[in-house]
mmCIF file of the protein (N, C-alpha, C, O) and its ligand, coordinates in Angstrom:
data_MODEL
# 
_entry.id   MODEL 
# 
loop_
_entity.id 
_entity.type 
_entity.pdbx_number_of_molecules 
1 polymer     1 
2 non-polymer 1 
# 
_entity_poly.entity_id                      1 
_entity_poly.type                           'polypeptide(L)' 
_entity_poly.nstd_linkage                   no 
_entity_poly.nstd_monomer                   no 
_entity_poly.pdbx_seq_one_letter_code       MPSYEYACRDCKKDFTVYLSIREFEVKPNIKCPYCESNNITRKFSGFFAKTSKKS 
_entity_poly.pdbx_seq_one_letter_code_can   MPSYEYACRDCKKDFTVYLSIREFEVKPNIKCPYCESNNITRKFSGFFAKTSKKS 
_entity_poly.pdbx_strand_id                 A 
# 
loop_
_entity_poly_seq.entity_id 
_entity_poly_seq.num 
_entity_poly_seq.mon_id 
_entity_poly_seq.hetero 
1 1  MET n 
1 2  PRO n 
1 3  SER n 
1 4  TYR n 
1 5  GLU n 
1 6  TYR n 
1 7  ALA n 
1 8  CYS n 
1 9  ARG n 
1 10 ASP n 
1 11 CYS n 
1 12 LYS n 
1 13 LYS n 
1 14 ASP n 
1 15 PHE n 
1 16 THR n 
1 17 VAL n 
1 18 TYR n 
1 19 LEU n 
1 20 SER n 
1 21 ILE n 
1 22 ARG n 
1 23 GLU n 
1 24 PHE n 
1 25 GLU n 
1 26 VAL n 
1 27 LYS n 
1 28 PRO n 
1 29 ASN n 
1 30 ILE n 
1 31 LYS n 
1 32 CYS n 
1 33 PRO n 
1 34 TYR n 
1 35 CYS n 
1 36 GLU n 
1 37 SER n 
1 38 ASN n 
1 39 ASN n 
1 40 ILE n 
1 41 THR n 
1 42 ARG n 
1 43 LYS n 
1 44 PHE n 
1 45 SER n 
1 46 GLY n 
1 47 PHE n 
1 48 PHE n 
1 49 ALA n 
1 50 LYS n 
1 51 THR n 
1 52 SER n 
1 53 LYS n 
1 54 LYS n 
1 55 SER n 
# 
loop_
_struct_asym.id 
_struct_asym.entity_id 
A 1 
B 2 
# 
loop_
_chem_comp.id 
_chem_comp.type 
_chem_comp.mon_nstd_flag 
ALA 'L-peptide linking' y 
ARG 'L-peptide linking' y 
ASN 'L-peptide linking' y 
ASP 'L-peptide linking' y 
CYS 'L-peptide linking' y 
GLU 'L-peptide linking' y 
GLY 'peptide linking'   y 
ILE 'L-peptide linking' y 
LEU 'L-peptide linking' y 
LYS 'L-peptide linking' y 
MET 'L-peptide linking' y 
PHE 'L-peptide linking' y 
PRO 'L-peptide linking' y 
SER 'L-peptide linking' y 
THR 'L-peptide linking' y 
TYR 'L-peptide linking' y 
VAL 'L-peptide linking' y 
ZN  non-polymer         . 
# 
_pdbx_entity_nonpoly.entity_id   2 
_pdbx_entity_nonpoly.name        ? 
_pdbx_entity_nonpoly.comp_id     ZN 
# 
_pdbx_nonpoly_scheme.asym_id         B 
_pdbx_nonpoly_scheme.entity_id       2 
_pdbx_nonpoly_scheme.mon_id          ZN 
_pdbx_nonpoly_scheme.ndb_seq_num     1 
_pdbx_nonpoly_scheme.pdb_seq_num     101 
_pdbx_nonpoly_scheme.auth_seq_num    101 
_pdbx_nonpoly_scheme.pdb_mon_id      ZN 
_pdbx_nonpoly_scheme.auth_mon_id     ZN 
_pdbx_nonpoly_scheme.pdb_strand_id   A 
_pdbx_nonpoly_scheme.pdb_ins_code    . 
# 
loop_
_atom_site.group_PDB 
_atom_site.id 
_atom_site.type_symbol 
_atom_site.label_atom_id 
_atom_site.label_alt_id 
_atom_site.label_comp_id 
_atom_site.label_asym_id 
_atom_site.label_entity_id 
_atom_site.label_seq_id 
_atom_site.pdbx_PDB_ins_code 
_atom_site.Cartn_x 
_atom_site.Cartn_y 
_atom_site.Cartn_z 
_atom_site.occupancy 
_atom_site.B_iso_or_equiv 
_atom_site.pdbx_formal_charge 
_atom_site.auth_seq_id 
_atom_site.auth_comp_id 
_atom_site.auth_asym_id 
_atom_site.auth_atom_id 
_atom_site.pdbx_PDB_model_num 
ATOM   1   N  N  . MET A 1 1  ? -6.632  -13.322 6.453  1.00 0.00 ? 1   MET A N  1 
ATOM   2   C  CA . MET A 1 1  ? -6.675  -12.450 5.269  1.00 0.00 ? 1   MET A CA 1 
ATOM   3   C  C  . MET A 1 1  ? -5.353  -11.693 5.140  1.00 0.00 ? 1   MET A C  1 
ATOM   4   O  O  . MET A 1 1  ? -4.853  -11.126 6.112  1.00 0.00 ? 1   MET A O  1 
ATOM   5   N  N  . PRO A 1 2  ? -4.809  -11.691 3.963  1.00 0.00 ? 2   PRO A N  1 
ATOM   6   C  CA . PRO A 1 2  ? -3.519  -11.009 3.812  1.00 0.00 ? 2   PRO A CA 1 
ATOM   7   C  C  . PRO A 1 2  ? -3.658  -9.503  3.994  1.00 0.00 ? 2   PRO A C  1 
ATOM   8   O  O  . PRO A 1 2  ? -4.705  -8.911  3.733  1.00 0.00 ? 2   PRO A O  1 
ATOM   9   N  N  . SER A 1 3  ? -2.603  -8.932  4.432  1.00 0.00 ? 3   SER A N  1 
ATOM   10  C  CA . SER A 1 3  ? -2.593  -7.483  4.569  1.00 0.00 ? 3   SER A CA 1 
ATOM   11  C  C  . SER A 1 3  ? -1.542  -6.910  3.635  1.00 0.00 ? 3   SER A C  1 
ATOM   12  O  O  . SER A 1 3  ? -0.519  -7.530  3.347  1.00 0.00 ? 3   SER A O  1 
ATOM   13  N  N  . TYR A 1 4  ? -1.829  -5.729  3.186  1.00 0.00 ? 4   TYR A N  1 
ATOM   14  C  CA . TYR A 1 4  ? -0.940  -5.053  2.256  1.00 0.00 ? 4   TYR A CA 1 
ATOM   15  C  C  . TYR A 1 4  ? -0.613  -3.684  2.810  1.00 0.00 ? 4   TYR A C  1 
ATOM   16  O  O  . TYR A 1 4  ? -1.488  -2.925  3.226  1.00 0.00 ? 4   TYR A O  1 
ATOM   17  N  N  . GLU A 1 5  ? 0.643   -3.401  2.804  1.00 0.00 ? 5   GLU A N  1 
ATOM   18  C  CA . GLU A 1 5  ? 1.052   -2.116  3.348  1.00 0.00 ? 5   GLU A CA 1 
ATOM   19  C  C  . GLU A 1 5  ? 1.254   -1.108  2.232  1.00 0.00 ? 5   GLU A C  1 
ATOM   20  O  O  . GLU A 1 5  ? 1.867   -1.382  1.201  1.00 0.00 ? 5   GLU A O  1 
ATOM   21  N  N  . TYR A 1 6  ? 0.721   0.042   2.483  1.00 0.00 ? 6   TYR A N  1 
ATOM   22  C  CA . TYR A 1 6  ? 0.872   1.130   1.527  1.00 0.00 ? 6   TYR A CA 1 
ATOM   23  C  C  . TYR A 1 6  ? 1.388   2.365   2.231  1.00 0.00 ? 6   TYR A C  1 
ATOM   24  O  O  . TYR A 1 6  ? 1.252   2.529   3.444  1.00 0.00 ? 6   TYR A O  1 
ATOM   25  N  N  . ALA A 1 7  ? 1.977   3.216   1.437  1.00 0.00 ? 7   ALA A N  1 
ATOM   26  C  CA . ALA A 1 7  ? 2.361   4.527   1.939  1.00 0.00 ? 7   ALA A CA 1 
ATOM   27  C  C  . ALA A 1 7  ? 1.745   5.571   1.030  1.00 0.00 ? 7   ALA A C  1 
ATOM   28  O  O  . ALA A 1 7  ? 1.751   5.445   -0.194 1.00 0.00 ? 7   ALA A O  1 
ATOM   29  N  N  . CYS A 1 8  ? 1.220   6.591   1.654  1.00 0.00 ? 8   CYS A N  1 
ATOM   30  C  CA . CYS A 1 8  ? 0.627   7.670   0.879  1.00 0.00 ? 8   CYS A CA 1 
ATOM   31  C  C  . CYS A 1 8  ? 1.708   8.687   0.519  1.00 0.00 ? 8   CYS A C  1 
ATOM   32  O  O  . CYS A 1 8  ? 2.488   9.117   1.368  1.00 0.00 ? 8   CYS A O  1 
ATOM   33  N  N  . ARG A 1 9  ? 1.733   9.050   -0.727 1.00 0.00 ? 9   ARG A N  1 
ATOM   34  C  CA . ARG A 1 9  ? 2.744   10.014  -1.153 1.00 0.00 ? 9   ARG A CA 1 
ATOM   35  C  C  . ARG A 1 9  ? 2.329   11.446  -0.866 1.00 0.00 ? 9   ARG A C  1 
ATOM   36  O  O  . ARG A 1 9  ? 3.156   12.357  -0.892 1.00 0.00 ? 9   ARG A O  1 
ATOM   37  N  N  . ASP A 1 10 ? 1.081   11.639  -0.600 1.00 0.00 ? 10  ASP A N  1 
ATOM   38  C  CA . ASP A 1 10 ? 0.613   12.992  -0.341 1.00 0.00 ? 10  ASP A CA 1 
ATOM   39  C  C  . ASP A 1 10 ? 0.794   13.382  1.126  1.00 0.00 ? 10  ASP A C  1 
ATOM   40  O  O  . ASP A 1 10 ? 1.375   14.423  1.432  1.00 0.00 ? 10  ASP A O  1 
ATOM   41  N  N  . CYS A 1 11 ? 0.303   12.556  2.011  1.00 0.00 ? 11  CYS A N  1 
ATOM   42  C  CA . CYS A 1 11 ? 0.403   12.908  3.419  1.00 0.00 ? 11  CYS A CA 1 
ATOM   43  C  C  . CYS A 1 11 ? 1.489   12.115  4.147  1.00 0.00 ? 11  CYS A C  1 
ATOM   44  O  O  . CYS A 1 11 ? 1.710   12.294  5.345  1.00 0.00 ? 11  CYS A O  1 
ATOM   45  N  N  . LYS A 1 12 ? 2.150   11.251  3.413  1.00 0.00 ? 12  LYS A N  1 
ATOM   46  C  CA . LYS A 1 12 ? 3.320   10.525  3.934  1.00 0.00 ? 12  LYS A CA 1 
ATOM   47  C  C  . LYS A 1 12 ? 2.986   9.580   5.076  1.00 0.00 ? 12  LYS A C  1 
ATOM   48  O  O  . LYS A 1 12 ? 3.849   9.250   5.890  1.00 0.00 ? 12  LYS A O  1 
ATOM   49  N  N  . LYS A 1 13 ? 1.757   9.154   5.134  1.00 0.00 ? 13  LYS A N  1 
ATOM   50  C  CA . LYS A 1 13 ? 1.404   8.210   6.178  1.00 0.00 ? 13  LYS A CA 1 
ATOM   51  C  C  . LYS A 1 13 ? 1.360   6.801   5.617  1.00 0.00 ? 13  LYS A C  1 
ATOM   52  O  O  . LYS A 1 13 ? 1.113   6.574   4.433  1.00 0.00 ? 13  LYS A O  1 
ATOM   53  N  N  . ASP A 1 14 ? 1.606   5.881   6.506  1.00 0.00 ? 14  ASP A N  1 
ATOM   54  C  CA . ASP A 1 14 ? 1.519   4.479   6.125  1.00 0.00 ? 14  ASP A CA 1 
ATOM   55  C  C  . ASP A 1 14 ? 0.194   3.922   6.590  1.00 0.00 ? 14  ASP A C  1 
ATOM   56  O  O  . ASP A 1 14 ? -0.342  4.329   7.621  1.00 0.00 ? 14  ASP A O  1 
ATOM   57  N  N  . PHE A 1 15 ? -0.323  2.995   5.824  1.00 0.00 ? 15  PHE A N  1 
ATOM   58  C  CA . PHE A 1 15 ? -1.536  2.333   6.263  1.00 0.00 ? 15  PHE A CA 1 
ATOM   59  C  C  . PHE A 1 15 ? -1.559  0.921   5.720  1.00 0.00 ? 15  PHE A C  1 
ATOM   60  O  O  . PHE A 1 15 ? -0.845  0.580   4.777  1.00 0.00 ? 15  PHE A O  1 
ATOM   61  N  N  . THR A 1 16 ? -2.386  0.120   6.333  1.00 0.00 ? 16  THR A N  1 
ATOM   62  C  CA . THR A 1 16 ? -2.476  -1.277  5.964  1.00 0.00 ? 16  THR A CA 1 
ATOM   63  C  C  . THR A 1 16 ? -3.870  -1.573  5.462  1.00 0.00 ? 16  THR A C  1 
ATOM   64  O  O  . THR A 1 16 ? -4.866  -1.161  6.057  1.00 0.00 ? 16  THR A O  1 
ATOM   65  N  N  . VAL A 1 17 ? -3.923  -2.287  4.364  1.00 0.00 ? 17  VAL A N  1 
ATOM   66  C  CA . VAL A 1 17 ? -5.199  -2.653  3.776  1.00 0.00 ? 17  VAL A CA 1 
ATOM   67  C  C  . VAL A 1 17 ? -5.342  -4.167  3.879  1.00 0.00 ? 17  VAL A C  1 
ATOM   68  O  O  . VAL A 1 17 ? -4.411  -4.914  3.578  1.00 0.00 ? 17  VAL A O  1 
ATOM   69  N  N  . TYR A 1 18 ? -6.498  -4.597  4.302  1.00 0.00 ? 18  TYR A N  1 
ATOM   70  C  CA . TYR A 1 18 ? -6.761  -6.025  4.368  1.00 0.00 ? 18  TYR A CA 1 
ATOM   71  C  C  . TYR A 1 18 ? -7.673  -6.436  3.227  1.00 0.00 ? 18  TYR A C  1 
ATOM   72  O  O  . TYR A 1 18 ? -8.811  -5.978  3.122  1.00 0.00 ? 18  TYR A O  1 
ATOM   73  N  N  . LEU A 1 19 ? -7.157  -7.298  2.382  1.00 0.00 ? 19  LEU A N  1 
ATOM   74  C  CA . LEU A 1 19 ? -7.927  -7.747  1.235  1.00 0.00 ? 19  LEU A CA 1 
ATOM   75  C  C  . LEU A 1 19 ? -7.708  -9.230  1.039  1.00 0.00 ? 19  LEU A C  1 
ATOM   76  O  O  . LEU A 1 19 ? -6.637  -9.758  1.338  1.00 0.00 ? 19  LEU A O  1 
ATOM   77  N  N  . SER A 1 20 ? -8.720  -9.890  0.540  1.00 0.00 ? 20  SER A N  1 
ATOM   78  C  CA . SER A 1 20 ? -8.500  -11.255 0.118  1.00 0.00 ? 20  SER A CA 1 
ATOM   79  C  C  . SER A 1 20 ? -7.690  -11.235 -1.169 1.00 0.00 ? 20  SER A C  1 
ATOM   80  O  O  . SER A 1 20 ? -7.612  -10.215 -1.853 1.00 0.00 ? 20  SER A O  1 
ATOM   81  N  N  . ILE A 1 21 ? -7.098  -12.358 -1.485 1.00 0.00 ? 21  ILE A N  1 
ATOM   82  C  CA . ILE A 1 21 ? -6.323  -12.450 -2.715 1.00 0.00 ? 21  ILE A CA 1 
ATOM   83  C  C  . ILE A 1 21 ? -7.189  -12.063 -3.904 1.00 0.00 ? 21  ILE A C  1 
ATOM   84  O  O  . ILE A 1 21 ? -6.756  -11.353 -4.811 1.00 0.00 ? 21  ILE A O  1 
ATOM   85  N  N  . ARG A 1 22 ? -8.392  -12.539 -3.874 1.00 0.00 ? 22  ARG A N  1 
ATOM   86  C  CA . ARG A 1 22 ? -9.289  -12.277 -4.983 1.00 0.00 ? 22  ARG A CA 1 
ATOM   87  C  C  . ARG A 1 22 ? -9.604  -10.794 -5.140 1.00 0.00 ? 22  ARG A C  1 
ATOM   88  O  O  . ARG A 1 22 ? -9.616  -10.257 -6.247 1.00 0.00 ? 22  ARG A O  1 
ATOM   89  N  N  . GLU A 1 23 ? -9.851  -10.162 -4.033 1.00 0.00 ? 23  GLU A N  1 
ATOM   90  C  CA . GLU A 1 23 ? -10.091 -8.722  -4.083 1.00 0.00 ? 23  GLU A CA 1 
ATOM   91  C  C  . GLU A 1 23 ? -8.862  -7.982  -4.581 1.00 0.00 ? 23  GLU A C  1 
ATOM   92  O  O  . GLU A 1 23 ? -8.953  -7.020  -5.343 1.00 0.00 ? 23  GLU A O  1 
ATOM   93  N  N  . PHE A 1 24 ? -7.729  -8.450  -4.135 1.00 0.00 ? 24  PHE A N  1 
ATOM   94  C  CA . PHE A 1 24 ? -6.501  -7.790  -4.535 1.00 0.00 ? 24  PHE A CA 1 
ATOM   95  C  C  . PHE A 1 24 ? -6.273  -7.934  -6.030 1.00 0.00 ? 24  PHE A C  1 
ATOM   96  O  O  . PHE A 1 24 ? -5.782  -7.010  -6.679 1.00 0.00 ? 24  PHE A O  1 
ATOM   97  N  N  . GLU A 1 25 ? -6.620  -9.068  -6.569 1.00 0.00 ? 25  GLU A N  1 
ATOM   98  C  CA . GLU A 1 25 ? -6.416  -9.321  -7.996 1.00 0.00 ? 25  GLU A CA 1 
ATOM   99  C  C  . GLU A 1 25 ? -7.258  -8.412  -8.883 1.00 0.00 ? 25  GLU A C  1 
ATOM   100 O  O  . GLU A 1 25 ? -6.838  -8.049  -9.981 1.00 0.00 ? 25  GLU A O  1 
ATOM   101 N  N  . VAL A 1 26 ? -8.404  -8.058  -8.424 1.00 0.00 ? 26  VAL A N  1 
ATOM   102 C  CA . VAL A 1 26 ? -9.234  -7.178  -9.238 1.00 0.00 ? 26  VAL A CA 1 
ATOM   103 C  C  . VAL A 1 26 ? -8.876  -5.705  -9.054 1.00 0.00 ? 26  VAL A C  1 
ATOM   104 O  O  . VAL A 1 26 ? -9.514  -4.813  -9.613 1.00 0.00 ? 26  VAL A O  1 
ATOM   105 N  N  . LYS A 1 27 ? -7.856  -5.486  -8.271 1.00 0.00 ? 27  LYS A N  1 
ATOM   106 C  CA . LYS A 1 27 ? -7.307  -4.142  -8.098 1.00 0.00 ? 27  LYS A CA 1 
ATOM   107 C  C  . LYS A 1 27 ? -8.350  -3.096  -7.727 1.00 0.00 ? 27  LYS A C  1 
ATOM   108 O  O  . LYS A 1 27 ? -8.716  -2.245  -8.537 1.00 0.00 ? 27  LYS A O  1 
ATOM   109 N  N  . PRO A 1 28 ? -8.800  -3.173  -6.539 1.00 0.00 ? 28  PRO A N  1 
ATOM   110 C  CA . PRO A 1 28 ? -9.755  -2.184  -6.069 1.00 0.00 ? 28  PRO A CA 1 
ATOM   111 C  C  . PRO A 1 28 ? -9.110  -0.814  -5.995 1.00 0.00 ? 28  PRO A C  1 
ATOM   112 O  O  . PRO A 1 28 ? -7.888  -0.672  -5.939 1.00 0.00 ? 28  PRO A O  1 
ATOM   113 N  N  . ASN A 1 29 ? -9.933  0.138   -5.997 1.00 0.00 ? 29  ASN A N  1 
ATOM   114 C  CA . ASN A 1 29 ? -9.475  1.512   -5.911 1.00 0.00 ? 29  ASN A CA 1 
ATOM   115 C  C  . ASN A 1 29 ? -9.093  1.821   -4.477 1.00 0.00 ? 29  ASN A C  1 
ATOM   116 O  O  . ASN A 1 29 ? -9.938  2.183   -3.658 1.00 0.00 ? 29  ASN A O  1 
ATOM   117 N  N  . ILE A 1 30 ? -7.842  1.678   -4.192 1.00 0.00 ? 30  ILE A N  1 
ATOM   118 C  CA . ILE A 1 30 ? -7.396  1.899   -2.826 1.00 0.00 ? 30  ILE A CA 1 
ATOM   119 C  C  . ILE A 1 30 ? -7.039  3.365   -2.633 1.00 0.00 ? 30  ILE A C  1 
ATOM   120 O  O  . ILE A 1 30 ? -6.317  3.970   -3.424 1.00 0.00 ? 30  ILE A O  1 
ATOM   121 N  N  . LYS A 1 31 ? -7.560  3.891   -1.582 1.00 0.00 ? 31  LYS A N  1 
ATOM   122 C  CA . LYS A 1 31 ? -7.274  5.286   -1.275 1.00 0.00 ? 31  LYS A CA 1 
ATOM   123 C  C  . LYS A 1 31 ? -6.663  5.393   0.102  1.00 0.00 ? 31  LYS A C  1 
ATOM   124 O  O  . LYS A 1 31 ? -6.853  4.541   0.969  1.00 0.00 ? 31  LYS A O  1 
ATOM   125 N  N  . CYS A 1 32 ? -5.940  6.444   0.265  1.00 0.00 ? 32  CYS A N  1 
ATOM   126 C  CA . CYS A 1 32 ? -5.404  6.748   1.579  1.00 0.00 ? 32  CYS A CA 1 
ATOM   127 C  C  . CYS A 1 32 ? -6.554  7.041   2.542  1.00 0.00 ? 32  CYS A C  1 
ATOM   128 O  O  . CYS A 1 32 ? -7.412  7.870   2.242  1.00 0.00 ? 32  CYS A O  1 
ATOM   129 N  N  . PRO A 1 33 ? -6.579  6.377   3.681  1.00 0.00 ? 33  PRO A N  1 
ATOM   130 C  CA . PRO A 1 33 ? -7.670  6.622   4.631  1.00 0.00 ? 33  PRO A CA 1 
ATOM   131 C  C  . PRO A 1 33 ? -7.553  7.974   5.332  1.00 0.00 ? 33  PRO A C  1 
ATOM   132 O  O  . PRO A 1 33 ? -8.504  8.437   5.962  1.00 0.00 ? 33  PRO A O  1 
ATOM   133 N  N  . TYR A 1 34 ? -6.410  8.589   5.223  1.00 0.00 ? 34  TYR A N  1 
ATOM   134 C  CA . TYR A 1 34 ? -6.216  9.871   5.909  1.00 0.00 ? 34  TYR A CA 1 
ATOM   135 C  C  . TYR A 1 34 ? -6.622  11.052  5.046  1.00 0.00 ? 34  TYR A C  1 
ATOM   136 O  O  . TYR A 1 34 ? -7.327  11.954  5.499  1.00 0.00 ? 34  TYR A O  1 
ATOM   137 N  N  . CYS A 1 35 ? -6.172  11.039  3.800  1.00 0.00 ? 35  CYS A N  1 
ATOM   138 C  CA . CYS A 1 35 ? -6.441  12.210  2.963  1.00 0.00 ? 35  CYS A CA 1 
ATOM   139 C  C  . CYS A 1 35 ? -7.215  11.838  1.702  1.00 0.00 ? 35  CYS A C  1 
ATOM   140 O  O  . CYS A 1 35 ? -7.501  12.699  0.870  1.00 0.00 ? 35  CYS A O  1 
ATOM   141 N  N  . GLU A 1 36 ? -7.550  10.569  1.562  1.00 0.00 ? 36  GLU A N  1 
ATOM   142 C  CA . GLU A 1 36 ? -8.328  10.068  0.429  1.00 0.00 ? 36  GLU A CA 1 
ATOM   143 C  C  . GLU A 1 36 ? -7.644  10.243  -0.917 1.00 0.00 ? 36  GLU A C  1 
ATOM   144 O  O  . GLU A 1 36 ? -8.290  10.216  -1.965 1.00 0.00 ? 36  GLU A O  1 
ATOM   145 N  N  . SER A 1 37 ? -6.369  10.418  -0.878 1.00 0.00 ? 37  SER A N  1 
ATOM   146 C  CA . SER A 1 37 ? -5.610  10.444  -2.115 1.00 0.00 ? 37  SER A CA 1 
ATOM   147 C  C  . SER A 1 37 ? -5.441  9.020   -2.640 1.00 0.00 ? 37  SER A C  1 
ATOM   148 O  O  . SER A 1 37 ? -5.376  8.061   -1.872 1.00 0.00 ? 37  SER A O  1 
ATOM   149 N  N  . ASN A 1 38 ? -5.374  8.908   -3.937 1.00 0.00 ? 38  ASN A N  1 
ATOM   150 C  CA . ASN A 1 38 ? -4.993  7.593   -4.467 1.00 0.00 ? 38  ASN A CA 1 
ATOM   151 C  C  . ASN A 1 38 ? -3.560  7.605   -4.977 1.00 0.00 ? 38  ASN A C  1 
ATOM   152 O  O  . ASN A 1 38 ? -3.145  6.731   -5.738 1.00 0.00 ? 38  ASN A O  1 
ATOM   153 N  N  . ASN A 1 39 ? -2.839  8.581   -4.553 1.00 0.00 ? 39  ASN A N  1 
ATOM   154 C  CA . ASN A 1 39 ? -1.418  8.666   -4.878 1.00 0.00 ? 39  ASN A CA 1 
ATOM   155 C  C  . ASN A 1 39 ? -0.634  7.888   -3.824 1.00 0.00 ? 39  ASN A C  1 
ATOM   156 O  O  . ASN A 1 39 ? 0.058   8.446   -2.973 1.00 0.00 ? 39  ASN A O  1 
ATOM   157 N  N  . ILE A 1 40 ? -0.781  6.588   -3.930 1.00 0.00 ? 40  ILE A N  1 
ATOM   158 C  CA . ILE A 1 40 ? -0.201  5.728   -2.910 1.00 0.00 ? 40  ILE A CA 1 
ATOM   159 C  C  . ILE A 1 40 ? 0.768   4.749   -3.535 1.00 0.00 ? 40  ILE A C  1 
ATOM   160 O  O  . ILE A 1 40 ? 0.722   4.478   -4.735 1.00 0.00 ? 40  ILE A O  1 
ATOM   161 N  N  . THR A 1 41 ? 1.626   4.238   -2.719 1.00 0.00 ? 41  THR A N  1 
ATOM   162 C  CA . THR A 1 41 ? 2.603   3.295   -3.210 1.00 0.00 ? 41  THR A CA 1 
ATOM   163 C  C  . THR A 1 41 ? 2.623   2.069   -2.321 1.00 0.00 ? 41  THR A C  1 
ATOM   164 O  O  . THR A 1 41 ? 2.497   2.165   -1.101 1.00 0.00 ? 41  THR A O  1 
ATOM   165 N  N  . ARG A 1 42 ? 2.779   0.948   -2.932 1.00 0.00 ? 42  ARG A N  1 
ATOM   166 C  CA . ARG A 1 42 ? 2.780   -0.303  -2.198 1.00 0.00 ? 42  ARG A CA 1 
ATOM   167 C  C  . ARG A 1 42 ? 4.097   -0.486  -1.470 1.00 0.00 ? 42  ARG A C  1 
ATOM   168 O  O  . ARG A 1 42 ? 5.169   -0.239  -2.023 1.00 0.00 ? 42  ARG A O  1 
ATOM   169 N  N  . LYS A 1 43 ? 4.007   -0.912  -0.253 1.00 0.00 ? 43  LYS A N  1 
ATOM   170 C  CA . LYS A 1 43 ? 5.211   -1.263  0.483  1.00 0.00 ? 43  LYS A CA 1 
ATOM   171 C  C  . LYS A 1 43 ? 5.307   -2.776  0.561  1.00 0.00 ? 43  LYS A C  1 
ATOM   172 O  O  . LYS A 1 43 ? 4.327   -3.469  0.833  1.00 0.00 ? 43  LYS A O  1 
ATOM   173 N  N  . PHE A 1 44 ? 6.482   -3.255  0.323  1.00 0.00 ? 44  PHE A N  1 
ATOM   174 C  CA . PHE A 1 44 ? 6.653   -4.692  0.399  1.00 0.00 ? 44  PHE A CA 1 
ATOM   175 C  C  . PHE A 1 44 ? 7.226   -5.039  1.753  1.00 0.00 ? 44  PHE A C  1 
ATOM   176 O  O  . PHE A 1 44 ? 8.244   -4.495  2.181  1.00 0.00 ? 44  PHE A O  1 
ATOM   177 N  N  . SER A 1 45 ? 6.566   -5.933  2.397  1.00 0.00 ? 45  SER A N  1 
ATOM   178 C  CA . SER A 1 45 ? 7.055   -6.324  3.703  1.00 0.00 ? 45  SER A CA 1 
ATOM   179 C  C  . SER A 1 45 ? 8.198   -7.289  3.520  1.00 0.00 ? 45  SER A C  1 
ATOM   180 O  O  . SER A 1 45 ? 8.081   -8.298  2.825  1.00 0.00 ? 45  SER A O  1 
ATOM   181 N  N  . GLY A 1 46 ? 9.237   -6.982  4.117  1.00 0.00 ? 46  GLY A N  1 
ATOM   182 C  CA . GLY A 1 46 ? 10.532  -7.292  3.780  1.00 0.00 ? 46  GLY A CA 1 
ATOM   183 C  C  . GLY A 1 46 ? 11.308  -8.512  3.708  1.00 0.00 ? 46  GLY A C  1 
ATOM   184 O  O  . GLY A 1 46 ? 12.459  -8.364  4.119  1.00 0.00 ? 46  GLY A O  1 
ATOM   185 N  N  . PHE A 1 47 ? 11.023  -9.635  3.319  1.00 0.00 ? 47  PHE A N  1 
ATOM   186 C  CA . PHE A 1 47 ? 12.015  -10.687 3.304  1.00 0.00 ? 47  PHE A CA 1 
ATOM   187 C  C  . PHE A 1 47 ? 13.088  -10.436 2.257  1.00 0.00 ? 47  PHE A C  1 
ATOM   188 O  O  . PHE A 1 47 ? 14.278  -10.396 2.570  1.00 0.00 ? 47  PHE A O  1 
ATOM   189 N  N  . PHE A 1 48 ? 12.678  -10.275 1.068  1.00 0.00 ? 48  PHE A N  1 
ATOM   190 C  CA . PHE A 1 48 ? 13.629  -10.060 -0.015 1.00 0.00 ? 48  PHE A CA 1 
ATOM   191 C  C  . PHE A 1 48 ? 13.974  -8.591  -0.155 1.00 0.00 ? 48  PHE A C  1 
ATOM   192 O  O  . PHE A 1 48 ? 15.094  -8.197  -0.480 1.00 0.00 ? 48  PHE A O  1 
ATOM   193 N  N  . ALA A 1 49 ? 12.946  -7.810  0.108  1.00 0.00 ? 49  ALA A N  1 
ATOM   194 C  CA . ALA A 1 49 ? 13.012  -6.427  -0.317 1.00 0.00 ? 49  ALA A CA 1 
ATOM   195 C  C  . ALA A 1 49 ? 14.097  -5.637  0.366  1.00 0.00 ? 49  ALA A C  1 
ATOM   196 O  O  . ALA A 1 49 ? 14.002  -5.296  1.545  1.00 0.00 ? 49  ALA A O  1 
ATOM   197 N  N  . LYS A 1 50 ? 15.094  -5.363  -0.371 1.00 0.00 ? 50  LYS A N  1 
ATOM   198 C  CA . LYS A 1 50 ? 15.979  -4.285  0.027  1.00 0.00 ? 50  LYS A CA 1 
ATOM   199 C  C  . LYS A 1 50 ? 15.412  -3.051  -0.655 1.00 0.00 ? 50  LYS A C  1 
ATOM   200 O  O  . LYS A 1 50 ? 14.899  -3.122  -1.772 1.00 0.00 ? 50  LYS A O  1 
ATOM   201 N  N  . THR A 1 51 ? 15.508  -1.960  0.006  1.00 0.00 ? 51  THR A N  1 
ATOM   202 C  CA . THR A 1 51 ? 15.032  -0.748  -0.637 1.00 0.00 ? 51  THR A CA 1 
ATOM   203 C  C  . THR A 1 51 ? 16.008  -0.351  -1.732 1.00 0.00 ? 51  THR A C  1 
ATOM   204 O  O  . THR A 1 51 ? 17.174  -0.043  -1.485 1.00 0.00 ? 51  THR A O  1 
ATOM   205 N  N  . SER A 1 52 ? 15.497  -0.372  -2.924 1.00 0.00 ? 52  SER A N  1 
ATOM   206 C  CA . SER A 1 52 ? 16.366  -0.129  -4.066 1.00 0.00 ? 52  SER A CA 1 
ATOM   207 C  C  . SER A 1 52 ? 16.368  1.331   -4.475 1.00 0.00 ? 52  SER A C  1 
ATOM   208 O  O  . SER A 1 52 ? 17.236  1.786   -5.220 1.00 0.00 ? 52  SER A O  1 
ATOM   209 N  N  . LYS A 1 53 ? 15.399  2.041   -3.982 1.00 0.00 ? 53  LYS A N  1 
ATOM   210 C  CA . LYS A 1 53 ? 15.350  3.443   -4.326 1.00 0.00 ? 53  LYS A CA 1 
ATOM   211 C  C  . LYS A 1 53 ? 15.563  4.293   -3.087 1.00 0.00 ? 53  LYS A C  1 
ATOM   212 O  O  . LYS A 1 53 ? 15.013  4.018   -2.020 1.00 0.00 ? 53  LYS A O  1 
ATOM   213 N  N  . LYS A 1 54 ? 16.325  5.268   -3.238 1.00 0.00 ? 54  LYS A N  1 
ATOM   214 C  CA . LYS A 1 54 ? 16.441  6.247   -2.167 1.00 0.00 ? 54  LYS A CA 1 
ATOM   215 C  C  . LYS A 1 54 ? 15.478  7.384   -2.456 1.00 0.00 ? 54  LYS A C  1 
ATOM   216 O  O  . LYS A 1 54 ? 15.337  7.829   -3.595 1.00 0.00 ? 54  LYS A O  1 
ATOM   217 N  N  . SER A 1 55 ? 14.834  7.835   -1.426 1.00 0.00 ? 55  SER A N  1 
ATOM   218 C  CA . SER A 1 55 ? 13.899  8.919   -1.655 1.00 0.00 ? 55  SER A CA 1 
ATOM   219 C  C  . SER A 1 55 ? 14.321  10.142  -0.881 1.00 0.00 ? 55  SER A C  1 
ATOM   220 O  O  . SER A 1 55 ? 13.653  11.173  -0.944 1.00 0.00 ? 55  SER A O  1 
HETATM 221 ZN ZN . ZN  B 2 .  ? -2.737  10.419  2.443  1.00 0.00 2 101 ZN  A ZN 1 
# 
């Protein structure tokens, strides 16, 4: 099952979500497991991804 990495913008923690492709396509309501915020951002695991934004 593919895993998707997210970072929470509220508590600044990273977490990994395991979803099937199908589940991912329907865009489930993913929340931060630490603070239950949905203010999260997807992290791309890096082959191509250079970080284009500085934060
Ligand atoms: Zn959080």
